[in-house]
C-alpha angles and dihedrals in degrees: 000000000000117000110206146155123258089244089062097055091109088065093052104044111155094011130108112249142171126229133183121211150102135290104251094178141348143200129176142189129188095280106016136051124197115204123188104211127196124195104171094263096065146310133270142178114249118198120209117188122197093220098051101032113101096200135069102299096188089060092051091047092061097035110147120242112265095024114149116243146171111214130189126191148109122303112233128183112240120164093200094059124084108273094012095273139080134198119234100209124219098163135025130176119197108222094182136351113225126223119244108305109236096209113076138165094278121096115276127196122242094251092054090048095046091048086054095039093134089060097035088062088071093064119104094244093051091046090052091050090051092050092050091049090050091052092047093053093046091051095045088058091043094053096049094044090048087054096050098257123148121222114237115192100212123202123276092201110058136170094209137076111245101186122339123008091206095073101040121129106226130194139170112265102208106280094324097091132249127346129180139217110250122266094185142355092219101106092053090048091053090056092047098054090075091065101030107024099215122037140164140187132202117186148106121310130184141217123187096220133105113278101200091103133073089244102055135061126181093201130014140149116253132191117210134175136197125193131188118228095010120145124207091263090053091049093052092048091050093051092048093050091046095053092044093051099049095042095048094044094046092050091051089062 
């Protein structure tokens, strides 16, 4: 029996496959249960019919959200289902039954969601955000490598002020005095251009200021580039090409 990902269903239409994932949602009638399964690559609707299912149907009918399962069945094209395919289940093993999932369809406040961040990451919106971020980072690297830049991983602990000393995070560095969380990798890139010509960094930067506004972030990832022998016009052209490249390629996905 073929084990596959939900994203690969188009390659297995009409075949019997096995998938491993979690119950993202569920609804049931007397004779049929509809499970929305998620495996990290995508989601699909899995149909379990009482008359054809060999296992304990009543247990499946009441399966808690976010339970872990291994489902086997036939892949069938269905335009109304998520991803365009559904799974007609003939076997389903429950790996683990979850407890009551605290995040429901009702509106939740930001404090509640952040306190349950590890669970909130399973929601469709958060999954989409993580996929967009992944694509952006990949295309940032592709753009710079295509244009003959070299990646420089700049230090996170620094002894120098990159921008503004008033918003530095400081900490004791053993018995050697104070060190700071990086505000920028720019000063290291400036040193690197004399050996490598064109360099960039992409990594975490920090600001010691409250983040509960739209204008401030305590921690974020920043991309920076430094180029030798670049005039202002060259810099503007590079920035325009960079933004165009990462936006267009991310949208295509």
